[in-house]
C-alpha positions, 0 to 999 in steps of 0.5 A: 827703535822699533824697527831695530827692535822688530828686525832684532825679533825677526832675527831671533825667530829664525834662528829659533826655526833653522834650529828646531829645523836642524833637530828635526833633520838631525832626528830623521838623519839618526833614525835612518842611519839605525834602520840602514844599521839594522838592515845591514846586520839582520842581512849580515846574520841571515847570511851568516846562517844561511851559508855558514851555520846550515854547513856546520849543522849538517842534517844528514838523515833527510828520510827521518826528518822529511821522508824517504822520497823526493821528488824532482821534476826538470831533473835530467839535467842542470840544477834539477839534476844536480838537486836531486843526486844531492838528495840521493847522496843523503839517502832519498829515493827519487822520482824524477820527472822531466821530458826526454825519456832517454836522457831522464833515463840514464840520469836515473840510473846513474843515480841508482849506481851512484847512491845506491838508492831508488828511482822512479822516472815519469816522462812528461812535457809540463807544456802540455798543460793539465792532463799530464798530471793525472799520469803523475798523479797515478805513478806516485801516490803510493810513495810516501814524499818528503821533498818536492824540488819544483825546478822545472822551467822555461826561459826566454831563448835568449834575452829578448824584448816581449814582442819578440818572443814567440806565442809558443815560448810565452804559452810554455812560460806559463804552463811550465813556469806558473802552472807546474808548481802550483800543480805538483804542490796541490797534488804533493802537498797533502800528504805532507800535511797529513804527515806533519812534516815535509819540505817544498823547494821552488826553484824562483830566480833573482832575476824577479827581484827587480823589474829586469828588462827583455826577460820581463814574462821570465821574471815575472813567472818566477816572481810569482814563483817566489809570492807562492811560496812564501805565502805558502810558508805562512799559512802552512807555518803550524803543519810543520812542512817547509816552503822555500824560495831559492831566487838564484842568479846566474847558474852555467846550465843549459838556459845559459848555453846562449852566451859564452860569457855565461856558460863558464863557470866561475864563483858568481856563475857556479856549475849547477853541482856546486850551486845545488850543494850549496843551496840544498844546506839551507833546506831548513834554515833559511826559508827564503834565500839565494842558496849560494853566498856570491849570489847573495852579495849580488843580492844586497846589491839589487836591493840597495840600487833604485830600480831604475838604475837596476833596469838601466843596468839590465838593459845595457847587459841583456843587449850584450847577452842578445846579441851573442845569442843572435850571433851563436844561432846564426852560426848554427844556421849557417853550419846546418845549411853548409850541411844541408848543401854537402848532402845535396852535392853527395847525393847528386 
């Protein structure tokens, strides 16, 4: 009997333990489900605010809210030029800063004629470092600048492993992607804080949302921009100055011309004009956004999958994109070689 009683007692204890364990696991499951549901609801509310309410509550008087002038770096083409046009369409005068004086001048002239605003062009190469900022400051210090768009950026020629990236390109990535936004913000932000109004837009990249192989340094520099924007927004949250981090995924611009796939605008790869029109509407509604609703879906996906899976997928995508870039580069070299041979034959 003693043995049977002991066995019955053991079974009861095991049953009690299992019941308690099931209860604990059930509570953990409920808490996890609540957390995921809350995250989904928060994301949905934020997306609605970013991409729907911002458009319904269109802000027309940017001059009054921010100031009469906007500075846009990297504004001779791509997202920078498209953003400059959208700001000009809202009545702001535009300071356009980029390298390539002729292209910059033509873009500024088109904006003046189309939108009837003033422009100021400053042709500098941000890769040259410290000395260019004195020139920029001398030309903008007397202007009341309401918006600064830190858009200028450098990418790899196409996705590459770190040791395959030329040293000159690595220096450009640091001097342009990191230093330019830092120093331009330091130049212009004081007058915004003094007036208690203004907006600073950091154009980062969706590639920094997770570690992206074969874009390692580029993604790291854009992560700096996102980190920098979030830190500034908190530090100056009571100053009247808005700091926004824009995190677009692929946009069909000069940066993506190495790939036939990425050069064709579509729903998930918008043109620069389509992206800028969407992104500018989020200014004042979101401090951190993709700026474009299909990109927000991509951001949700990247946030929800494990990092190892993201890196696995990014590696395979970038392998394919690298092959496209190498093929295009090889084709260009072949055409250049044939052109040189034809030129020699004609001379002879």
